[in-house]
C-alpha positions in Angstrom: 119.1 42.8 129.7 117.9 40.2 131.5 119.0 41.4 134.7 116.8 44.2 134.2 113.8 42.7 132.9 113.9 40.4 136.1 114.1 42.8 138.5 110.9 44.8 136.7 108.9 41.6 137.1 109.9 41.1 140.0 108.7 44.4 141.1 105.3 44.1 139.5 104.7 41.0 141.3 105.5 42.5 144.6 103.0 45.1 143.9 100.6 43.3 142.5 100.4 41.3 145.8 100.2 44.6 148.0 97.3 45.3 145.4 95.3 42.3 147.0 96.0 43.0 150.8 92.3 44.7 151.1 89.2 43.4 149.3 89.0 46.6 147.3 85.2 47.1 147.2 83.0 48.7 150.1 80.2 50.7 151.3 80.4 53.1 153.9 77.1 53.7 155.6 77.1 56.7 158.8 75.4 58.9 161.1 76.5 62.5 162.6 75.9 66.2 163.2 75.3 68.9 161.1 77.2 72.2 161.7 75.8 74.9 159.8 78.2 78.1 159.3 76.7 81.7 159.4 74.6 83.6 162.4 71.0 82.4 163.4 72.3 78.6 161.8 71.2 76.3 164.0 73.0 72.0 163.8 70.9 69.0 162.7 71.5 65.2 161.1 72.9 63.6 158.6 73.2 60.4 156.5 75.2 59.6 154.3 75.9 56.3 152.3 79.2 55.9 150.3 80.9 53.2 148.2 84.0 52.9 146.9 86.9 51.1 145.4 90.1 50.6 146.5 92.9 51.6 143.1 95.5 50.6 145.5 95.7 49.6 149.4 95.8 53.5 150.4 94.0 54.9 147.6 90.5 54.3 147.2 87.4 56.1 145.1 84.3 56.4 145.7 80.5 58.1 145.3 79.1 60.0 148.2 75.3 60.2 148.7 74.3 62.2 151.8 71.0 63.9 153.2 71.8 66.7 155.7 68.7 67.9 158.0 69.6 71.7 159.2 68.6 75.4 159.7 70.5 77.7 157.7 71.5 80.8 159.2 70.3 84.4 156.8 71.9 87.3 157.4 69.4 90.4 155.5 70.9 94.0 154.4 69.5 95.9 156.8 72.3 94.0 159.0 69.2 90.9 160.9 70.0 87.7 160.9 67.5 84.4 161.1 67.3 81.1 160.8 65.4 79.0 158.0 63.0 76.5 159.0 64.1 73.2 158.8 65.2 71.8 155.6 67.2 68.8 154.0 70.1 69.5 152.4 71.3 66.4 149.9 74.5 66.2 148.1 76.2 63.4 145.4 79.7 64.0 145.2 82.7 61.9 144.2 85.6 61.4 146.7 89.3 60.2 147.1 90.6 58.8 150.4 94.3 58.5 151.1 94.9 56.0 153.9 98.4 56.5 155.8 99.3 52.9 156.5 97.9 49.4 156.2 97.7 48.3 159.6 94.5 48.0 161.6 94.4 51.4 162.4 93.9 53.8 159.2 94.3 57.4 159.5 93.3 58.9 156.2 92.4 62.3 154.5 90.2 63.3 151.7 89.0 65.6 149.4 85.3 65.5 147.2 83.3 67.3 145.0 80.3 67.7 143.7 76.4 68.6 143.6 74.7 69.9 146.3 70.5 70.8 146.9 69.0 72.3 148.7 64.8 72.3 149.7 62.8 75.5 150.0 62.0 77.1 153.4 60.5 79.8 154.8 63.5 82.6 156.1 62.0 85.0 159.3 64.2 88.3 159.1 63.4 91.9 160.8 59.9 90.3 161.4 59.0 89.5 157.8 58.8 86.2 156.4 60.4 85.5 152.8 60.4 82.0 151.3 63.9 80.4 150.0 63.0 78.3 147.2 65.0 74.7 146.8 68.1 74.9 145.0 71.4 73.4 143.7 75.4 74.6 144.3 78.4 73.0 143.0 80.7 72.4 145.9 83.9 70.8 147.8 84.3 68.5 150.2 87.4 68.2 152.5 87.8 65.6 155.2 89.9 63.4 158.0 89.6 60.3 160.3 91.0 57.0 160.8 88.8 53.7 160.5 89.6 50.9 162.9 88.3 47.2 161.9 85.1 47.9 160.0 84.2 51.3 162.0 85.2 54.6 160.9 85.1 58.0 162.4 85.6 61.5 160.1 85.2 65.0 160.1 84.0 66.5 157.0 83.8 70.2 155.9 81.6 71.0 153.1 82.3 73.9 151.1 79.1 75.2 149.1 78.8 79.0 147.5 76.2 81.5 149.0 73.0 82.1 148.2 71.3 85.4 147.9 67.6 85.9 147.1 65.8 89.7 147.1 62.3 90.5 148.5 60.3 93.8 149.2 58.6 94.7 152.3 55.0 94.5 151.9 55.1 97.3 154.6 57.6 99.5 154.2 58.2 99.0 150.6 61.8 98.5 151.6 63.8 96.6 149.2 66.3 93.8 151.2 68.6 91.1 149.9 68.8 88.1 152.1 72.5 85.8 151.9 72.7 82.8 153.4 75.6 80.7 153.5 75.3 76.9 152.7 78.8 75.7 154.0 78.7 73.2 156.8 81.0 70.5 158.5 79.9 67.1 159.5 80.9 64.6 162.1 80.3 61.5 161.6 80.9 57.5 163.6 79.6 54.6 161.1 80.9 51.3 159.7 81.6 49.6 156.6 80.5 46.5 154.6 83.2 44.9 152.7 87.0 45.9 152.5 88.3 43.6 154.7 92.0 42.6 154.5 92.1 39.4 152.4 95.8 38.3 153.2 98.3 39.8 156.0 101.1 42.1 155.2 104.0 38.6 156.3 102.2 37.0 152.9 103.5 39.3 150.7 105.6 38.4 148.2 109.5 39.7 148.6 111.6 40.8 145.6 114.0 37.3 145.0 118.0 38.3 145.9 119.9 38.6 142.8 
């Protein structure tokens, strides 16, 4: 019975030592471009802040707070397209990243889910203007990228449901339904505080020979 117990203790020691390879706390700061979907959409810029905690070396959990300034594209029921005035979209989502290595170059993939809020804007469609009200949507996010040292590059795709709004043309009396595609891509470059290596892999404890 002693031998299996000894093996378990050795494995736990190795796991604990590996968990100390990186500082578990870090904060990401990033800027980049926001590329919205849909006809008539116009790209903009984004800024994000993301505190994180590494559960283990290769898996982190965090909260992404982001503001993206862009013009969403709208399609009217008559087939015409337009873009809304430039406005901000804020998001608050829970995230998780998986890292494929513990070396200096660390590629990763990640996912997230949470709340996206869009500001009000004025839409021009078929020569008419209609106001798009502010609103919130639940959405998800997938991303991929890499870290080198304390620098980070990532491409993110934010998947958000469409908005629809109905209005009546004052001149013709015709009713139109305007649909917007809210999903957008973010290309981000940033750096992070914390999260540095606290011990080298060569110092990680190894199981004792039996």
